[in-house]
C-alpha positions as CSV (number, residue, x, y, z in Angstrom):
1,M,-5.5,25.1,-9.5
2,I,-6.0,21.5,-8.5
3,R,-9.7,20.9,-8.1
4,V,-10.7,18.8,-5.1
5,V,-13.8,16.8,-4.2
6,I,-14.2,15.6,-0.5
7,I,-16.2,12.4,0.0
8,D,-16.8,11.4,3.6
9,D,-19.9,10.3,5.5
10,E,-19.0,12.2,8.7
11,P,-20.1,15.8,8.6
12,A,-17.5,16.9,11.1
13,I,-14.7,15.4,9.0
14,R,-16.0,17.0,5.8
15,K,-16.1,20.4,7.6
16,D,-12.5,19.9,9.0
17,L,-11.2,18.9,5.6
18,Q,-12.8,21.9,3.9
19,A,-11.2,24.2,6.5
20,L,-7.8,22.6,6.1
21,M,-8.0,22.7,2.3
22,Q,-8.8,26.5,2.3
23,L,-5.3,26.9,3.8
24,Q,-3.5,25.0,1.0
25,P,-2.4,27.2,-1.9
26,G,-3.0,25.8,-5.4
27,F,-6.0,23.7,-4.3
28,V,-9.7,24.5,-4.4
29,V,-12.6,22.4,-3.1
30,V,-15.2,22.2,-5.9
31,G,-17.6,19.8,-4.2
32,V,-18.4,17.9,-1.0
33,C,-20.6,14.9,-0.4
34,G,-21.1,12.0,2.0
35,S,-22.2,8.9,0.0
36,I,-21.6,6.9,-3.1
37,Q,-24.8,7.9,-4.7
38,E,-24.0,11.6,-4.2
39,A,-20.5,11.1,-5.5
40,K,-21.9,9.5,-8.8
41,V,-23.6,12.8,-9.5
42,L,-20.9,15.2,-8.1
43,I,-17.8,13.8,-9.7
44,P,-19.0,14.1,-13.4
45,A,-20.5,17.5,-12.6
46,T,-17.3,18.9,-11.1
47,Q,-14.5,17.0,-12.9
48,P,-12.1,17.1,-10.0
49,D,-8.3,16.5,-10.2
50,L,-8.2,15.0,-6.7
51,L,-10.5,13.0,-4.5
52,L,-10.2,13.1,-0.7
53,L,-12.0,9.8,-0.3
54,D,-13.3,8.0,2.8
55,I,-12.9,4.3,2.7
56,S,-15.9,3.4,4.7
57,L,-19.1,5.0,3.6
58,G,-22.7,4.4,4.6
59,D,-23.7,2.8,1.3
60,G,-20.4,1.1,0.5
61,T,-16.7,1.9,0.3
62,G,-14.6,4.4,-1.5
63,F,-13.4,1.6,-3.8
64,D,-16.9,1.2,-5.1
65,I,-16.7,4.7,-6.4
66,L,-13.4,4.1,-8.2
67,H,-14.6,0.8,-9.5
68,D,-18.0,2.0,-10.9
69,M,-16.8,5.4,-12.2
70,A,-13.0,5.0,-12.8
71,P,-12.5,8.8,-12.4
72,A,-9.4,10.1,-14.2
73,C,-8.1,11.8,-11.1
74,K,-5.8,11.3,-8.2
75,V,-6.9,9.9,-4.9
76,I,-5.9,10.2,-1.2
77,F,-7.9,7.9,1.0
78,I,-9.2,9.0,4.4
79,T,-9.6,6.3,7.0
80,A,-10.1,5.7,10.6
81,H,-7.4,3.6,12.3
82,Q,-8.3,0.1,11.0
83,D,-5.4,-2.2,10.4
84,F,-7.0,-4.2,7.6
85,A,-8.0,-1.0,5.7
86,I,-4.5,0.5,6.0
87,K,-3.0,-2.8,4.9
88,A,-5.3,-2.9,1.9
89,I,-4.2,0.6,0.9
90,K,-0.5,-0.3,1.3
91,Y,-0.9,-3.4,-0.8
92,G,-2.0,-1.1,-3.6
93,A,0.7,1.5,-2.9
94,L,-1.9,4.2,-2.6
95,D,-1.8,7.3,-0.5
96,Y,-3.9,7.7,2.7
97,L,-4.4,9.9,5.8
98,L,-5.7,8.8,9.2
99,K,-8.6,10.5,10.9
100,P,-8.6,13.0,12.4
101,V,-6.6,14.5,9.6
102,D,-3.4,16.4,10.7
103,E,-2.6,19.5,8.7
104,E,1.1,18.7,8.4
105,E,0.3,15.2,7.1
106,L,-2.2,16.6,4.7
107,Q,0.4,19.0,3.3
108,L,2.9,16.2,2.8
109,A,0.2,14.1,1.1
110,L,-0.8,17.0,-1.2
111,A,2.9,17.5,-2.1
112,R,3.1,13.9,-3.2
113,V,-0.1,14.3,-5.1
114,A,1.4,17.2,-7.1
115,R,4.1,14.8,-8.3
116,M,2.2,11.6,-8.8
117,Q,0.1,10.2,-11.6
118,Q,-3.5,9.2,-11.0
119,A,-4.2,5.9,-9.3
120,A,-3.9,3.1,-11.8
121,P,-6.8,0.7,-12.0
122,E,-4.5,-2.2,-11.0
123,Q,-3.6,-0.4,-7.8
124,V,-7.2,0.1,-6.9
125,A,-8.1,-3.5,-7.8
126,V,-5.3,-5.0,-5.6
127,A,-6.3,-2.8,-2.7
128,R,-10.1,-3.4,-3.2
129,D,-9.6,-7.2,-3.3
130,Q,-7.6,-7.1,-0.1
131,L,-10.2,-5.0,1.7
132,K,-13.1,-7.2,0.5
133,Q,-11.4,-10.1,2.3
134,G,-11.4,-8.0,5.6
135,G,-7.7,-8.3,5.8
136,G,-7.6,-11.8,4.3
137,L,-4.8,-13.0,2.2
138,Q,-4.5,-11.8,-1.4
139,H,-1.4,-13.1,-3.3
140,R,-0.3,-9.9,-5.0
141,I,1.1,-6.5,-4.1
142,V,1.9,-3.2,-6.0
143,L,5.5,-2.0,-5.8
144,R,6.2,1.6,-6.5
145,S,9.7,2.2,-8.0
146,Q,11.0,5.5,-9.4
147,Q,9.9,4.5,-12.9
148,Y,7.0,2.1,-12.5
149,L,4.1,0.8,-10.6
150,Q,4.6,-3.0,-10.7
151,I,2.0,-5.6,-9.8
152,V,3.8,-8.6,-8.4
153,A,2.5,-12.0,-7.3
154,F,3.9,-13.4,-4.1
155,E,5.1,-16.5,-6.0
156,E,7.3,-14.2,-8.2
157,I,9.3,-12.8,-5.2
158,I,12.4,-14.8,-4.4
159,Y,13.7,-12.5,-1.7
160,C,14.0,-8.9,-0.6
161,Q,17.2,-7.1,0.5
162,S,17.4,-3.8,2.4
163,D,20.0,-1.1,1.9
164,A,19.9,2.3,3.6
165,G,16.1,2.6,3.7
166,Y,15.5,1.1,0.3
167,T,14.3,-2.4,-0.4
168,T,15.2,-4.4,-3.5
169,F,12.9,-7.2,-4.6
170,F,14.6,-10.0,-6.5
171,L,12.0,-11.8,-8.8
172,A,12.0,-15.2,-10.3
173,D,12.3,-13.9,-13.8
174,G,15.5,-12.1,-13.0
175,R,14.1,-8.6,-12.5
176,K,15.0,-6.4,-9.7
177,I,12.6,-3.7,-8.3
178,V,13.9,-1.1,-5.9
179,V,11.4,0.7,-3.7
180,S,12.0,3.6,-1.3
181,K,10.5,1.8,1.8
182,S,12.2,-0.1,4.5
183,I,12.2,-3.9,4.6
184,K,10.5,-3.7,8.1
185,E,7.4,-2.3,6.4
186,Y,7.3,-5.2,4.0
187,E,7.9,-7.7,6.8
188,E,4.8,-6.4,8.4
189,L,2.8,-6.4,5.1
190,L,3.8,-9.7,3.6
191,P,2.4,-12.8,5.3
192,D,4.7,-15.0,7.4
193,T,3.0,-18.0,5.8
194,W,5.1,-17.0,2.7
195,F,8.0,-15.0,3.9
196,L,10.8,-15.5,6.5
197,R,13.0,-12.8,8.0
198,P,16.4,-14.6,8.6
199,H,18.4,-11.5,8.9
200,Q,17.8,-7.8,9.5
201,S,18.7,-7.1,5.8
202,Y,16.7,-10.0,4.2
203,L,13.2,-11.2,3.7
204,V,12.9,-14.6,1.9
205,N,10.1,-16.5,0.2
206,H,10.4,-19.9,1.9
207,R,9.2,-21.6,-1.3
208,F,12.6,-20.7,-2.8
209,I,14.7,-22.1,0.0
210,D,16.6,-25.2,-0.9
211,R,18.5,-25.9,2.3
212,Y,19.9,-24.4,5.5
213,H,23.6,-24.7,6.2
214,K,24.6,-25.2,9.8
215,D,27.2,-22.5,9.5
216,G,24.4,-20.0,9.4
217,Y,23.1,-19.3,5.9
218,L,20.2,-20.3,3.6
219,I,20.9,-21.6,0.1
220,L,18.1,-20.8,-2.3
221,R,17.1,-22.8,-5.4
222,N,18.9,-20.3,-7.6
223,H,22.1,-20.9,-5.5
224,V,22.0,-17.5,-3.8
225,E,23.2,-17.6,-0.2
226,I,21.3,-15.6,2.4
227,P,22.9,-15.0,5.8
228,V,21.0,-16.0,9.0
229,S,21.8,-13.9,12.0
230,T,23.0,-15.6,15.2
231,R,19.9,-14.6,17.1
232,R,17.6,-15.8,14.4
233,K,19.1,-19.3,13.9
234,D,16.7,-21.1,16.3
235,F,13.7,-19.3,14.8
236,V,14.8,-20.2,11.2
237,V,15.2,-23.8,12.1
238,E,11.9,-24.0,13.8
239,Y,10.2,-22.2,10.9
240,L,11.7,-24.6,8.3
241,T,10.9,-27.7,10.3
242,G,7.4,-26.5,11.2
243,N,8.0,-26.5,14.9
244,R,7.2,-22.9,15.7
């Protein structure tokens, strides 16, 4: 049995989550609370395997619990639809559910939990730092490949290339990291003050662009050529000349 603690400051959400968890085989709720102070008592007492953890609590955030206690358990964040909170979670490659929690989405998240390791401190730190800025810019991101969780600084990323729903990150030190997410998601996540989308299959760190060829391609400092789609040519020229 996977032991679960629910932490949410909304009584109705706690009640709904408890009811949903009762329908999930292999999981048992061993504790419920609504604040950081209560969680600091409950978690050591119950030793859960999984936290269903609200981001926004009355006396702080869910990240405060993970920072102060560093529980050796898995985490699924529960959040209202706040763009900056969801972006913070995605920056850390952490799992989350939107309120009100849908049973099918919960089942999918729990299935992922059964396969994954506990959240790494680095994941939590990246997401917490992003959230503390209220959606402000933090210059690192966690990439989840099949083998690793990799913390990558923006300045390390030369470009990204998509292929059949996967995205490959090409890094300045020669490494390649393949993640099972679309390049569209990273276009939305990575700031356009750093990254340019010249083609449907590419996302480029403009700091590595050496020049633009009038025939429709970018030449990077490492001599890699990146195509520019016909419909994006004007945008790319405006981006590079600072006229957009």
